[in-house]
C-alpha positions in Angstrom: -6.0 4.6 -23.9 -7.6 6.6 -21.1 -10.3 5.5 -18.6 -12.6 8.0 -16.9 -14.4 7.2 -13.6 -17.3 9.4 -12.8 -18.7 9.8 -9.3 -22.0 11.0 -8.0 -21.9 13.4 -5.1 -22.9 10.7 -2.6 -20.0 8.5 -3.8 -17.5 11.3 -3.3 -18.7 11.7 0.3 -17.6 8.0 0.8 -14.1 8.6 -0.6 -11.6 7.0 1.8 -8.1 5.8 2.3 -7.1 2.3 3.2 -3.9 0.2 3.7 -4.0 -3.2 2.1 -1.5 -5.9 3.2 -2.8 -8.0 0.3 -1.9 -5.4 -2.3 1.6 -5.1 -0.8 1.9 -8.9 -1.0 0.9 -8.8 -4.7 3.3 -6.0 -5.3 6.1 -7.8 -3.6 5.6 -10.8 -5.8 5.8 -8.7 -9.0 8.8 -6.9 -7.7 10.7 -10.2 -7.4 10.4 -10.8 -11.1 10.7 -7.1 -12.3 14.3 -6.0 -12.6 13.1 -2.4 -13.3 11.7 -2.3 -9.7 14.7 -3.9 -8.0 16.6 -0.6 -7.5 14.0 0.7 -5.1 14.1 -2.3 -2.9 17.6 -3.8 -3.0 18.1 -4.1 0.7 14.8 -6.0 1.0 15.6 -8.2 -1.9 18.9 -9.2 -0.4 17.2 -10.1 2.9 14.5 -12.2 1.4 16.4 -13.9 -1.4 16.7 -17.3 0.3 13.1 -17.3 1.5 11.7 -16.3 -1.9 13.6 -19.1 -3.6 11.7 -21.6 -1.4 8.3 -20.4 -2.6 6.4 -21.8 -5.6 4.9 -18.7 -7.1 4.1 -20.2 -10.5 0.3 -20.4 -9.9 0.1 -16.7 -9.0 2.4 -15.7 -11.9 0.3 -17.7 -14.4 -2.8 -15.8 -13.5 -1.1 -12.4 -13.0 1.8 -12.1 -15.5 4.1 -9.1 -15.0 2.2 -7.0 -17.6 -1.2 -8.6 -17.4 -4.4 -8.1 -15.5 -5.1 -10.5 -12.6 -8.6 -11.8 -11.7 -10.6 -9.2 -9.8 -11.4 -11.6 -6.9 -7.7 -11.6 -6.0 -7.7 -8.0 -5.0 -11.0 -7.0 -3.2 -11.3 -3.5 -2.1 -10.2 -3.0 1.6 -13.2 -2.6 3.8 -11.5 -0.9 6.7 -8.7 1.7 7.0 -6.1 -0.7 8.3 -7.2 -4.3 8.0 -5.2 -7.5 8.2 -4.2 -10.0 5.6 -6.6 -12.5 7.1 -9.5 -10.0 6.6 -8.7 -9.6 2.9 -8.1 -13.3 2.2 -11.4 -14.1 3.8 -13.0 -12.0 1.0 -10.9 -13.9 -1.6 -11.9 -17.3 -0.2 -15.6 -16.3 -0.4 -15.5 -16.0 -4.2 -18.2 -18.2 -5.8 -16.7 -21.0 -7.9 -18.6 -19.9 -11.0 -17.3 -16.4 -10.7 -13.7 -17.7 -10.0 -13.9 -19.9 -13.1 -15.0 -17.0 -15.3 -12.2 -14.7 -14.1 -9.5 -17.5 -14.2 -10.5 -18.2 -17.8 -10.0 -14.5 -18.7 -6.7 -14.3 -16.9 -5.3 -17.4 -18.5 -6.3 -16.1 -22.0 -3.6 -13.4 -21.6 -0.9 -16.0 -21.9 -0.8 -18.2 -25.1 -1.2 -21.8 -24.2 -1.9 -21.2 -20.5 -5.5 -22.4 -20.6 -4.5 -25.8 -22.1 -1.4 -26.3 -20.0 -1.5 -28.9 -17.2 -1.7 -26.3 -14.5 -4.3 -24.2 -16.4 -6.6 -27.2 -16.9 -6.3 -28.1 -13.2 -7.2 -24.5 -12.2 -10.3 -24.5 -14.4 -11.4 -28.1 -13.4 -11.7 -27.1 -9.7 -11.9 -23.3 -9.3 -12.9 -23.5 -5.6 -9.6 -25.4 -4.9 -7.7 -22.9 -7.0 -9.1 -20.1 -4.9 -8.0 -21.9 -1.7 -4.6 -22.6 -3.2 -4.0 -19.0 -4.2 -5.1 -17.6 -0.8 -2.7 -20.0 0.9 0.2 -18.9 -1.3 -0.5 -15.3 -0.4 -0.3 -16.3 3.3 3.1 -18.0 2.7 4.5 -15.0 0.8 3.3 -12.6 3.6 4.8 -14.7 6.4 8.2 -15.2 4.6 8.7 -11.9 2.9 6.6 -9.1 4.4 5.5 -9.8 7.9 9.0 -9.1 9.4 9.1 -5.7 7.6 5.5 -4.7 8.1 6.0 -2.1 10.8 8.5 -0.3 8.5 6.2 -0.5 5.5 3.1 0.4 7.4 4.8 3.6 8.8 5.5 4.8 5.2 1.9 4.0 4.1 0.4 5.8 7.2 2.6 8.8 6.6 1.5 9.0 3.0 -2.2 8.9 4.0 -1.6 11.7 6.5 0.0 13.8 3.9 -2.7 13.4 1.3 -5.5 13.8 3.9 -4.0 17.2 4.6 -4.0 18.1 0.9 -7.6 17.0 0.6 -8.5 19.3 3.6 -6.6 22.2 2.1 -7.8 22.1 -1.5 -10.5 19.4 -2.1 -10.5 16.5 -4.5 -8.6 18.3 -7.3 -5.6 19.1 -5.0 -5.7 15.6 -3.6 -5.5 13.9 -7.0 -2.9 16.3 -8.3 -0.3 14.8 -6.0 -1.2 11.1 -6.3 0.3 10.2 -9.7 1.1 12.1 -12.9 -1.3 9.8 -14.9 -4.3 10.4 -12.5 -6.1 13.6 -13.3 -9.3 15.0 -11.6 -11.5 17.2 -13.8 -15.2 18.0 -13.9 -16.2 15.4 -11.4 -14.3 12.5 -13.0 -11.0 10.8 -12.4 -9.0 10.0 -15.5 -6.3 7.3 -15.7 -4.3 8.3 -18.7 -2.3 5.8 -20.8 -1.2 2.4 -19.6 -1.2 1.7 -15.8 -0.4 -1.5 -14.2 -3.5 -3.7 -13.4 -5.5 -1.5 -15.9 -8.1 -3.7 -17.5 -8.0 -4.4 -21.2 -11.7 -4.8 -21.4 -14.8 -3.0 -20.2 -16.2 0.5 -20.9 -13.8 3.4 -21.3 -16.1 5.5 -19.2 -16.5 3.7 -15.8 -19.0 4.6 -13.2 -17.9 4.8 -9.5 -19.3 1.9 -7.5 -20.0 2.6 -3.8 -17.4 5.3 -3.4 -13.7 5.6 -4.1 -11.0 3.7 -2.1 -7.5 5.1 -2.4 -4.8 2.6 -1.5 -1.1 3.7 -1.2 1.5 1.1 -2.0 5.2 0.7 -1.4 5.8 -2.1 -3.9 3.6 -0.7 -6.6 6.0 2.3 -7.0 6.4 4.0 -9.5 3.1 2.9 -11.2 -0.5 3.5 -10.5 -3.5 1.3 -11.2 -7.2 1.0 -10.8 -10.1 -1.4 -10.7 -13.7 -0.4 -11.3 -15.5 -3.1 -13.2 -18.9 -3.8 -11.6 -19.6 -5.1 -9.0 -16.2 -4.3 -7.6 -15.9 -1.1 -5.6 -13.8 1.5 -7.3 -10.2 1.3 -6.1 -7.1 3.3 -7.1 -3.7 2.0 -6.0 -1.0 4.7 -6.2 2.7 4.9 -5.2 3.3 6.0 -1.6 5.6 8.8 -0.9 8.9 8.2 1.0 10.2 5.2 -0.9 13.7 6.7 -1.1 14.2 6.3 2.7 12.2 3.2 3.2 15.1 0.8 3.7 17.6 3.2 5.2 19.1 1.7 8.3 19.4 5.0 10.2 17.4 8.2 10.2 18.6 11.8 10.6 21.2 12.3 13.2 20.3 14.4 16.2 22.7 17.3 16.9 24.8 17.4 20.0 22.8 20.3 21.4 19.5 18.3 21.0 21.0 15.2 22.7 22.2 17.4 25.6 18.8 18.9 25.9 16.5 15.8 25.4 18.7 12.8 25.9 19.9 10.3 23.2 16.6 8.4 22.6 14.2 11.3 22.7 16.5 13.4 20.4 16.7 10.4 17.9 12.9 10.0 17.9 12.2 13.7 17.4 14.9 14.0 14.7 13.7 10.9 12.8 10.0 11.9 12.8 10.0 13.5 9.3 6.5 12.1 8.7 3.6 11.1 11.0 4.4 7.7 12.6 2.9 5.3 15.1 4.4 4.1 18.4 4.9 0.6 16.8 6.7 2.0 13.8 9.0 4.2 15.9 9.8 1.3 18.2 10.8 -0.8 15.2 12.8 2.1 13.6 14.8 2.9 16.8 15.0 -0.7 18.2 13.4 0.3 21.4 10.7 -1.3 23.5 7.1 -0.1 22.9 6.8 1.0 26.6 10.0 3.1 26.3 8.9 4.8 23.1 5.5 5.5 24.6 7.1 7.2 27.6 9.4 9.3 25.4 6.5 10.4 23.1 4.5 11.5 26.2 7.4 13.7 27.4 7.9 15.2 23.9 4.2 15.8 23.5 3.9 17.4 27.0 6.9 19.7 26.1 5.0 20.9 23.0 7.4 19.3 20.5 4.9 16.7 19.2 1.2 16.4 18.5 -0.8 13.3 18.2 -4.0 12.5 16.3 -6.0 9.3 15.7 -6.4 7.7 12.3 -8.7 4.6 12.6 -7.3 2.5 15.4 -3.9 4.1 15.1 -2.4 7.1 16.9 0.0 9.1 14.7 2.7 11.4 16.1 4.1 14.3 14.2 6.3 17.3 15.1 4.8 20.6 16.0 6.2 23.9 14.7 8.3 24.1 17.8 9.6 20.5 17.3 10.4 21.4 13.6 12.3 24.5 14.7 14.3 22.5 17.2 15.3 19.7 14.9 16.2 22.1 12.1 18.5 24.2 14.3 16.1 27.2 14.5 16.4 27.3 18.3 20.2 26.8 18.6 
């Protein structure tokens, strides 16, 4: 089954990217119970095994089974390019009880017997309390499983956005969507999600209309799937797998050559060699186990030498190698 999302010209003008800590939290929960995803995140799974065992995720899994469709109120569209989990959970907690009851009922109906189970009946009896409980569980999962790794995850997501933003600038919407996911196709002013995608609704019209512009959300834990949500009144959102998953959990980056170390020093050579994708100061400090102030100083020297360029994305400053920096790291100058 395919879903087509059409967009008016003014909606395309509001197309934007966003990073969603809440989506990553949801993806991490699914990854824990999906063996087919374990291979991509084994180092992370080993590190969080004990913490995950201490979490009661049954309420979340009851409403969002591995191959089911969770309530819309649990994944509101991000409102800013790089928000916080608190920002997104505030939107979850603001869900009206009547709306929560309707969506919880639809979600429970996916699992035979869930609606009449003890937990299901409790959820429906007090939907406001259920919303608070679910938001609290997301906070626990975030603190235990994701917050310690967020700089690393965020660096991959920011690099992905920088890559696709360049594709959009080079070739417009068609070039942008060509590289997001094989099942996402842009043609004649519409985005088509072909076949089954995770989080794809099993109800609603097969020809959706964009609502308030399109939000593109890269995800680390969603890989290798893609998903969308566009049922009114929710803003049209497409979640797609971020690039760079293969090196996400690598302990070390590319090794600088002896000539580079002699020229730049150990830390500057390591920062320049490892900067395969645009990164922030925070991400680089985490990756190289250096103080923020030290990384900032090294970046300033590399930028002044013409080896790096910086640009702002939202509240973040991203650094990437210049052609001279690329030539230096690939041996073109030695």
